C-alpha positions in Angstrom: 1.4 40.6 -44.3 0.0 37.7 -46.4 -3.5 38.0 -47.7 -6.2 36.5 -45.6 -7.3 33.0 -46.8 -10.9 32.3 -47.8 -11.3 28.9 -46.2 -15.0 28.7 -47.1 -14.1 29.2 -50.8 -11.5 26.5 -50.5 -14.0 24.1 -49.0 -16.5 24.8 -51.8 -13.8 24.1 -54.4 -13.0 20.7 -52.8 -16.7 19.9 -52.6 -17.2 20.7 -56.3 -14.3 18.4 -57.2 -15.7 15.6 -55.1 -19.1 16.0 -56.8 -17.5 15.3 -60.2 -16.2 11.9 -59.0 -18.2 8.7 -58.2 -16.6 8.1 -54.9 -18.0 9.5 -51.6 -14.9 10.0 -49.5 -14.6 9.3 -45.8 -14.3 12.2 -43.3 -13.2 12.1 -39.7 -14.9 15.1 -38.1 -13.4 16.2 -34.8 -16.3 17.7 -32.8 -16.6 19.4 -29.4 -20.4 19.2 -28.9 -23.8 18.6 -30.5 -24.6 22.2 -31.3 -21.4 22.9 -33.2 -21.8 19.6 -35.1 -25.4 20.1 -36.1 -24.9 22.4 -39.1 -21.7 20.8 -40.2 -23.4 17.4 -40.4 -26.3 18.9 -42.3 -23.9 20.6 -44.7 -21.5 17.7 -45.3 -23.5 14.4 -44.8 -24.5 14.2 -48.5 -20.9 14.7 -49.6 -18.8 12.6 -47.2 -19.1 9.4 -45.2 -18.7 11.0 -41.8 -17.4 9.6 -38.5 -17.5 12.0 -35.6 -14.4 12.0 -33.3 -14.9 13.3 -29.8 -11.5 14.1 -28.2 -11.8 17.0 -25.7 -9.9 16.5 -22.5 -9.8 20.3 -22.2 -13.5 20.3 -21.0 -13.9 21.0 -17.3 -15.4 19.6 -15.2 -16.0 15.9 -16.0 -19.7 16.3 -15.6 -19.7 18.9 -18.4 -17.6 16.7 -20.6 -20.1 13.8 -20.1 -23.1 16.1 -20.7 -21.7 17.4 -24.0 -20.9 13.9 -25.2 -24.3 12.4 -24.2 -26.0 15.3 -26.0 -23.9 14.7 -29.1 -24.6 10.9 -29.1 -28.4 11.5 -28.6 -28.5 14.1 -31.4 -26.8 11.8 -33.9 -29.5 9.2 -33.4 -32.3 11.7 -34.0 -31.0 14.1 -36.7 -32.1 12.9 -40.1 -28.9 13.7 -42.0 -26.9 11.7 -39.5 -29.4 8.8 -39.3 -29.8 8.5 -43.1 -26.1 8.4 -43.7 -25.0 6.3 -40.7 -22.9 8.9 -38.9 -21.4 7.4 -35.7 -19.5 8.9 -32.8 -16.1 7.6 -31.6 -15.0 8.7 -28.1 -11.3 9.0 -27.3 -9.9 9.1 -23.8 -10.6 11.8 -21.2 -7.5 12.8 -19.3 -7.4 16.5 -18.3 -3.7 16.3 -17.8 -3.4 16.0 -21.6 -4.7 19.5 -21.8 -2.5 21.0 -19.1 0.6 19.4 -20.6 -0.2 20.3 -24.2 -0.8 24.0 -23.4 1.8 24.4 -20.6 -0.7 26.7 -19.0 0.4 25.9 -15.4 3.9 27.0 -16.1 3.0 30.0 -18.3 0.7 31.7 -15.9 -0.2 34.6 -18.3 -2.0 32.0 -20.5 -4.5 31.4 -17.8 -6.1 34.8 -18.0 -5.9 35.6 -21.7 -9.1 35.9 -23.6 -10.2 33.4 -26.2 -8.4 33.2 -29.6 -5.0 33.6 -27.9 -2.0 31.3 -27.6 -3.7 29.0 -25.0 -6.5 28.3 -27.4 -4.1 27.8 -30.3 -2.3 25.1 -28.4 -5.6 23.6 -27.4 -6.7 23.4 -31.1 -3.3 21.9 -32.0 -3.2 19.0 -29.6 -6.8 18.0 -30.3 -6.4 18.3 -34.1 -3.2 16.3 -34.0 -4.9 13.6 -32.1 -7.7 13.5 -34.7 -5.1 13.5 -37.5 -3.3 10.6 -36.0 -6.6 8.6 -35.7 -7.6 9.5 -39.2 -4.2 8.4 -40.5 -4.2 5.1 -38.7 -7.7 4.3 -39.9 -7.2 5.3 -43.5 -9.7 8.2 -43.8 -9.6 10.3 -46.9 -10.2 13.6 -45.1 -10.3 15.1 -41.6 -11.4 18.4 -40.2 -12.9 20.0 -37.1 -16.1 21.7 -36.2 -14.2 24.4 -34.2 -14.4 27.1 -36.9 -18.2 27.3 -36.6 -17.8 29.4 -33.4 -17.3 33.2 -33.7 -15.2 32.9 -30.6 -12.6 30.7 -32.4 -9.8 31.8 -34.6 -10.4 30.1 -38.0 -7.0 31.3 -39.2 -5.2 29.4 -36.4 -7.4 26.4 -36.8 -6.9 26.0 -40.6 -3.2 26.9 -40.4 -2.8 23.9 -38.0 -4.9 21.6 -40.2 -3.0 22.4 -43.4 0.3 21.9 -41.7 -0.4 18.3 -40.9 0.9 16.2 -43.7 0.1 12.5 -44.0 2.0 9.7 -45.6 -1.1 7.9 -46.7 -2.8 10.7 -48.7 -5.0 11.9 -45.8 -6.1 15.4 -46.6 -7.2 18.2 -44.3 -10.6 19.8 -45.2 -10.2 23.6 -44.8 -13.3 25.3 -43.6 -14.8 28.3 -41.9 -18.2 26.8 -41.0 -19.5 30.0 -39.5 -19.8 31.4 -43.0 -22.9 31.2 -45.1 -24.9 31.6 -41.9 -23.5 28.4 -40.5 -23.4 29.6 -37.0 -26.9 31.0 -37.2 -28.1 27.6 -38.6 -26.5 25.8 -35.7 -28.5 28.1 -33.3 -31.7 27.2 -35.2 -31.0 23.5 -35.1 -30.1 23.6 -31.4 -33.5 25.3 -30.7 -35.4 22.9 -33.0 -33.9 19.8 -31.3 -33.7 21.2 -27.8 -29.9 20.8 -27.7 -28.0 21.9 -24.6 -25.8 24.8 -25.4 -23.0 25.5 -23.0 -22.1 29.1 -22.1 -18.3 28.7 -22.1 -15.8 27.1 -24.5 -14.7 24.2 -22.2 -11.5 24.6 -20.2 -11.4 25.7 -16.6 -10.0 29.1 -17.6 -12.7 29.9 -20.1 -15.3 28.9 -17.4 -13.7 31.2 -14.9 -13.9 34.1 -17.3 -17.7 33.6 -18.0 -19.0 32.6 -14.5 
């Protein structure tokens, strides 16, 4: 079995390399909600020119999707690191069928009842990260990553394996990360409380909702 990767250490190495250059690179940050973005923005805003990319057709129902997006947009306009560095939010399309097709969860019934961090979730990470990668490629970003690894309920190994497997022809790089490390998840809880952010009690899809309600 290969040795477990230290993605936080890899991130810190890249940040150190960037600090030695005069250029502040661009970063497309795929985000699922305001709370998960909070610490990540605080951590990276001084290092990258960040654009947040909201593509989450897995979220059920539509009212929940809209609430998370509205909360994220509101937070970006009031959070000093975001305001001072001009972070903006780009919303992609919302079509729940994208989620069902990408995960094949209707045909593979067992996926509907598996717990988080399983194959259903891996496929969900994959199709959202591929979409972010495509957008970042088309718009000439220097880096892309996702906030997903900040959650202790997400599999950072699967997330980073996907990210590192995506190779671009225009020098786009994946930024490896395990944002829950260095008290990242704890800090996101603190920021959520400080700014009164809505924190959902399930990941997003209809199956995760059924398992927690």
